[in-house]
C-alpha positions as CSV (number, residue, x, y, z in Angstrom):
1,L,0.0,0.0,0.0
2,M,2.8,2.4,0.9
3,R,4.6,1.7,-2.4
4,A,1.4,2.3,-4.4
5,L,1.0,5.6,-2.5
6,V,4.5,6.7,-3.4
7,I,4.1,5.8,-7.0
8,L,0.8,7.7,-7.1
9,L,2.4,10.8,-5.5
10,L,5.1,10.7,-8.2
11,L,2.5,10.7,-10.9
12,I,0.5,13.7,-9.5
13,P,2.1,17.1,-10.4
14,G,2.5,19.0,-7.3
15,P,2.9,22.7,-6.6
16,W,6.7,22.3,-6.9
17,L,6.3,21.4,-10.5
18,A,4.1,24.4,-11.2
19,A,6.8,26.6,-9.7
20,E,9.5,25.1,-11.9
21,E,7.3,25.5,-14.9
22,S,6.1,29.1,-14.5
23,S,6.1,31.4,-17.5
24,G,8.1,34.0,-15.5
25,R,10.8,31.5,-14.6
26,Q,11.1,30.4,-18.2
27,V,11.5,34.1,-19.3
28,D,14.0,34.8,-16.6
29,F,16.1,31.8,-17.7
30,G,15.7,32.7,-21.3
31,L,17.0,36.2,-20.7
32,K,20.1,34.9,-18.9
33,V,21.0,32.6,-21.8
34,A,20.2,35.3,-24.4
35,Q,22.7,37.6,-22.7
36,K,25.3,34.9,-23.3
37,G,24.3,34.7,-27.0
38,L,22.7,31.2,-26.6
39,W,19.7,32.1,-28.9
40,Q,18.5,28.5,-29.5
41,E,18.1,27.9,-25.8
42,A,16.6,31.4,-25.2
43,R,14.1,30.7,-28.0
44,F,13.2,27.3,-26.4
45,R,12.6,29.1,-23.0
46,F,10.5,31.9,-24.5
47,E,8.4,29.4,-26.5
48,R,7.9,27.4,-23.3
49,A,6.9,30.6,-21.5
50,V,4.3,31.4,-24.2
51,Q,3.0,27.8,-24.0
52,L,2.5,28.2,-20.3
53,D,0.9,31.6,-20.6
54,P,-0.3,32.5,-24.1
55,G,-1.2,36.0,-22.9
56,N,2.3,36.8,-21.9
57,A,3.1,39.7,-24.2
58,A,6.6,40.2,-22.8
59,A,7.5,36.5,-23.5
60,L,6.3,36.9,-27.1
61,N,8.4,40.1,-27.4
62,D,11.4,38.2,-26.1
63,L,10.7,35.3,-28.4
64,A,10.5,37.7,-31.3
65,V,13.9,39.1,-30.4
66,A,15.4,35.6,-30.3
67,L,13.8,34.7,-33.6
68,E,15.2,37.9,-35.2
69,Q,18.7,37.1,-33.9
70,M,18.4,33.6,-35.4
71,G,17.4,35.1,-38.8
72,E,13.8,33.8,-38.7
73,F,12.3,37.1,-39.7
74,A,8.8,36.0,-40.8
75,E,8.3,34.2,-37.4
76,A,9.8,37.2,-35.5
77,R,7.3,39.5,-37.2
78,K,4.4,37.3,-36.2
79,A,5.6,37.2,-32.6
80,Y,6.0,40.9,-32.4
81,E,2.5,41.5,-33.9
82,K,0.9,39.0,-31.5
83,A,2.7,40.7,-28.6
84,L,1.3,44.1,-29.7
85,E,-2.1,42.6,-30.2
86,L,-2.0,41.4,-26.6
87,K,-0.6,44.6,-25.2
88,P,-1.3,47.5,-27.6
89,G,0.5,50.7,-26.7
90,D,3.4,49.0,-24.8
91,I,6.3,51.3,-25.6
92,Y,9.0,48.7,-25.2
93,I,7.4,46.2,-27.5
94,Q,6.5,48.9,-30.0
95,Q,10.1,50.2,-30.1
96,N,11.4,46.6,-30.7
97,Y,8.9,46.1,-33.4
98,D,9.7,49.4,-35.1
99,L,13.4,48.7,-35.1
100,F,12.8,45.2,-36.4
101,R,10.5,46.5,-39.2
102,E,13.1,49.1,-40.2
103,A,15.9,46.5,-40.4
104,D,13.6,44.0,-42.1
105,D,12.5,46.6,-44.7
106,K,16.2,47.4,-45.4
107,R,17.0,43.7,-45.8
108,N,14.1,43.2,-48.2
109,R,15.1,46.2,-50.3
110,K,18.7,45.0,-50.5
111,S,17.4,41.5,-51.5
112,R,15.2,42.9,-54.2
113,R,18.0,45.0,-55.7
114,K,20.3,41.9,-55.9
115,K,17.6,40.0,-57.7
116,A,17.0,42.8,-60.1
117,Q,20.7,43.0,-61.1
118,P,21.6,40.9,-64.2
């Protein structure tokens, strides 16, 4: 009976698991690894944070930054737009998105010019 109880307790997620898996903790860890340039790990953490709390606009903003750093510009744009949709008027997210759009537009113009050259 005791053995069955121990096994049952191991199968039931407790509050300790929820604390380990909080969106905020994932974002905090993601920021730490992003500062070290570990963008793949940061992306994973930010994606996990968004899975845990789909309404976390800050996590989406951080995910967008990670995607941008990894060269995944279409996905970055979607994440920025979703973050702004969740938190319109957030100056920090808006500034990041504006800088992203400016750089992305410049990349796209450069790419179009290269294609136009014979």
